N, C-alpha and C positions, 0 to 999 in steps of 0.2 A: 596582552590579551593574556588573560590569569591561565592557569592549568588547566582548568575545570571547561575553558572556551575553546583552549586545544584540542583537548580529547574530543570532547565533541565536534568539531572542524574536521576531527580528524577519521570520526567514525560515519561521518556524514558523509565524507567523502568516500570509505570504504562501501557504505548501502550504493550510492552513486554509482561508482564503476563496477560493484557487482551485478545491476542494474541496466548496466551500460547506458546512462547515462551522467550530466554532470549535476553537480549539487545545486547550483542554480535553480532546476525542474522541481525542485521541493519546492519550491519559496514562489508566492504571489507578487505582482509589484508594491502589495505594502506589507511585504516581508515574512507573512504569516506562510507556514508550510502545508500547501494546498495538496497534494497528494497525503498529506500525513492525515492534515484533517479531515478527507475523503476513506481513507485509510480506517482511520479513529468512527466515523459516522457509520460507515458499513460495520465494523465489526460490533460495534452497539449495538444497531440495527437488530442484526445477525442473534444476538444474543438472546435478545427480547422474542424470539420466535421460538417458542415453546414446543409445537407440536415437530417430531422429525423426521416426519414427512413433510411438512411444510420445508422443512431446513434443507430437506433433500432437493424439493424443489429449487428453493435456491443456490445450492453449490450447483445443479446439472446447466440451470439459465447459465452461472455468471461462467459454465465450463463451456456451453455452447460459442457463450462471445468470446471467450478464450479462443477456440478451435478458429470461428467465424475468422478471426482476424491474424490466422495463422502462428500463434503461438503454443506451445506446447504447455499443458496445464502442469503443474507441481503438484504431483500426489492424487490420491481420489479419496 
C-alpha cells in the first residue's frame, strides 16, 4: 500500500467515523463509492439551479426529509 493509498484510507475512515458508519458503506458491490457519487450528483445538480428561490425550495425539501427521518439538519 502506497503512502497515498494509506492516507486516502485514513481519511475515508475518519469520514466514516464522523458519520457513524463503516468505510464499506461508501462502496457498492462493484467497488464504486456509491454515497460519494450520490453526493456529487446532488451537488452538481444543485449548482445548475440558477434561481435562488428554486434553490431554497430544494434546501427546504432536503431539510424536511431529514426532519422526517429524525435527524438534525446541519446549518441552515
